[in-house]
Each structure stands twice: as C-alpha cells, then as structure tokens.
C-alpha positions as CSV (number, residue, x, y, z in Angstrom):
1,R,107.6,68.0,95.7
2,C,104.9,69.1,98.1
3,E,101.2,69.3,97.4
4,C,100.4,72.8,98.7
5,S,97.1,74.1,100.0
6,S,95.6,77.1,98.2
7,D,97.2,79.6,100.7
8,F,100.8,78.5,100.1
9,Y,103.3,77.8,97.3
10,G,107.0,77.0,96.9
11,N,109.0,73.8,96.8
12,R,108.2,73.0,100.4
13,C,105.0,75.1,100.7
14,E,107.0,77.6,102.7
15,K,105.7,80.7,101.0
16,R,102.4,82.2,101.8
17,R,100.3,83.7,98.9
18,S,99.4,87.3,98.9
19,L,95.7,87.7,99.4
20,I,93.9,90.4,97.4
21,L,90.4,91.1,98.6
22,I,88.3,93.9,97.1
23,D,84.8,95.0,98.0
24,L,83.0,96.6,95.1
25,N,80.4,99.3,95.5
26,F,78.8,100.6,92.4
27,A,77.2,104.1,92.6
28,D,75.0,103.6,89.5
29,Q,72.5,100.9,88.8
30,T,74.9,98.7,86.9
31,T,73.6,95.3,85.8
32,A,75.6,92.5,84.2
33,L,75.0,89.0,83.0
34,V,78.6,88.2,83.3
35,S,81.8,89.9,84.6
36,V,85.5,89.2,84.0
37,M,88.0,90.3,86.6
38,Q,91.7,90.4,85.7
39,F,94.6,91.1,88.0
40,C,97.5,92.4,86.0
41,D,101.2,93.4,86.1
42,V,102.6,96.0,83.7
43,I,106.0,95.8,81.9
44,R,106.8,99.5,81.8
45,R,109.5,99.4,79.1
46,A,107.1,97.7,76.6
47,F,103.8,99.1,78.1
48,E,102.6,95.5,78.1
49,I,99.9,94.3,80.4
50,L,100.4,90.7,81.8
51,I,97.3,89.0,83.2
52,Q,98.3,87.2,86.4
53,D,94.8,85.9,87.3
54,Q,91.5,86.0,85.5
55,Q,88.1,85.1,86.8
56,L,84.8,84.7,85.1
57,I,81.9,85.7,87.4
58,R,78.1,85.3,86.8
59,G,76.4,88.6,87.3
60,L,78.0,91.6,88.9
61,P,80.3,90.8,91.8
62,S,80.1,92.6,95.2
63,R,83.6,91.2,96.1
64,V,86.6,89.8,94.2
65,S,89.6,88.1,95.5
66,C,92.9,86.5,94.4
67,N,95.5,84.4,96.1
68,H,98.6,85.6,94.2
69,P,101.7,83.4,94.4
70,S,104.3,86.2,94.9
71,D,105.5,88.7,97.4
72,V,104.6,91.5,95.0
73,M,100.9,91.8,94.2
74,P,99.6,92.7,90.7
75,I,99.7,96.4,90.2
76,I,96.3,96.9,88.5
77,G,92.9,95.2,88.2
78,I,90.5,95.4,85.2
79,L,86.8,94.6,85.7
80,K,84.8,94.1,82.5
81,T,81.1,93.6,82.7
82,H,78.7,92.5,80.0
83,A,75.0,93.4,80.2
84,N,74.5,91.8,76.7
85,L,76.6,91.0,73.7
86,I,77.1,94.7,72.7
87,D,77.0,96.6,76.0
88,W,80.4,96.4,77.8
89,K,81.7,98.4,80.7
90,Y,85.2,98.6,82.0
91,W,86.5,99.6,85.5
92,I,90.1,100.1,86.5
93,V,90.8,98.7,90.0
94,Y,94.0,99.6,91.9
C-alpha cells in the first residue's frame, strides 16, 4: 500500500483529491474566539447530514479549505462561530 501525499488518495495514490477553497467576507463586525467549519453531505431519504471534514479554527477565518478524497465534493458547509460560551452564530456555505 502506498503512502500518499495530502493531494492524492487511492491504492496507488492515483486519485487526486478535490480541493475546496472558500474566501469568507463578513459584512458585519463579527468577532469570534473560535470557529468550527464542517463540510457535509446530505442523505436525502433520511434528511441526515454527514460530516465529511471538520476543522477547529482559532478566531474568525478569512479562508477555509478542504482536500476531499472523492470526485464528488460535499454539498454544503456549516460555519459555526463562538464569541463566548453563550453567543453562537451559524452560516450556511454552499
């Protein structure tokens, strides 16, 4: 079995990962101590959200990225920010 670099996957590292790169531009003065970015797929029959990749980010990100090991990229992204323990904000990224 091959040891693949971060850009490839497969038995012989023959498949290239799909790169998702998103620049974020917030119109309001949003601040955050920590953010969680989730890239997800949706099972339509069950209305179930499957997290494919999750990242914990200090502060508010200006850019998020994901190297997804599939030809089909996750259908939706969810960005959750925390300004403190009780103030949460959610954004849908697609």
